N, C-alpha and C positions, 0 to 999 in steps of 0.2 A: 472448460470455463469459456464462455463467450463474452468478450468485451467489445461492444460496438465501437467503431472508429470515432464517433463523436465523444464517447467517454474516454477513450484512449487519448484523444486530443486534449480533453479537459485535464487529465492527469499530467500530461506533458507540459501544458501551459502553466499549471500550478507549480510544477517543479522548476520551471524557468523563473517564475516570479519569486520563488523563495530562495533561489541560489544567492549567496553561497552556502546556505543552510539546506539540510534535507527538508523536503516537504512531506506531509502526511495527510491522510484522509481515509474515509470509509468508502467502500464500493458496496452499494446495496444490491443484493442478489434476489432474484426470483428463480429458485431452482439453481441451475448452473449458468444462468444468464444475468449479467450485470445490467441494471436498469437505471442507476443513478450514481454519480460520483459526488460525495459530500466532502469538500475541502475542510481540513481542520488546521489547527495551529500546532506547530512544533514547539511545545513549551520549553524544550531543551535549547532551542535556538542554536543548533549545532550542525556542522557539516559532517559529523561522524555518527550521530545517533538521533533518534526521535523519541519524543514523549507526546503522544497524541492527546490534544485537548480539544474537546468539542463542547460547545455551550450545552449545559445539562438539559435545558428545555428542548433544544433541537434533538439531542440524543433520545430524550423520552418520547419524541414524536416518531422515531424510527421503528417501524413494525416489521420490516423485512430482515432477513438474515444479512450479515455483513461480512466483508473481507476487509483487511487492513491493507493500505497502500502507502508506500513511502518511496522516496527517491534516493538514488546514489549519484553523487556528482561525477565521479570519474571512474568508479569501479563497475564491473559488470553487474547485471541485474540478478545476482545470486546472493542468498543470505550470507552476511558476514558473521564472523565470530561474535561480534556485539549483538547482531540480530538474534542469533541462536541463544545467547546467554540472557537476553532481555525479552524473549518472546512473550512471556506472561500470559495475559488474557487471550492471546492469539494462538496459543499452542493447539495444534491439530486443525486449525482453521485456515482457509485460503489466505496466503501471505504474499502480496504482490509487490514487486520492486520495479521501478522505472529507472533506467540508466540514462542520465542526461548526455553522457559522452557518446553512447552508442545509439541513442534513441530506440531502445528496446524495452519491452515490457514482458516480464516473466512472472509466473506464479508458482508457489511452493506450498508445502505444508512442513511444519517443524514439530516433531513429536519426540520427546525423550532425547533431545539433542540430535536427532537424525533429520536430515533434509531430504524431502521427496518432491520431484518436479510435478507440476500440473500442466496439462495442455492449455494453451490460451489461443483462441481463434477470434477473428473479428467479424 
């Protein structure tokens, strides 16, 4: 998966703005290349989990494939137990995590409780 530097920077900026809560959003994909980051609201307003909320009108305008992105405040950019248990709609889809502590972005898929890494390049 290719995440250009400008989009990675937008993800990081959103994570910093939302701290001390987790941030979340959508990464719009054209094939395996990210083309836009769409910040969303963490309806859970929590530092430990996220509930992605995006205006339904904006969501309906999205025609490209999507990946979900959220931040971890102090833990590594690896899916937590909470992430695995609450994967829901994002099961089997690209699942990106940005770590504020380490300034790292990593991508995964979560399927049937199993976590698999995806390569991320810029």
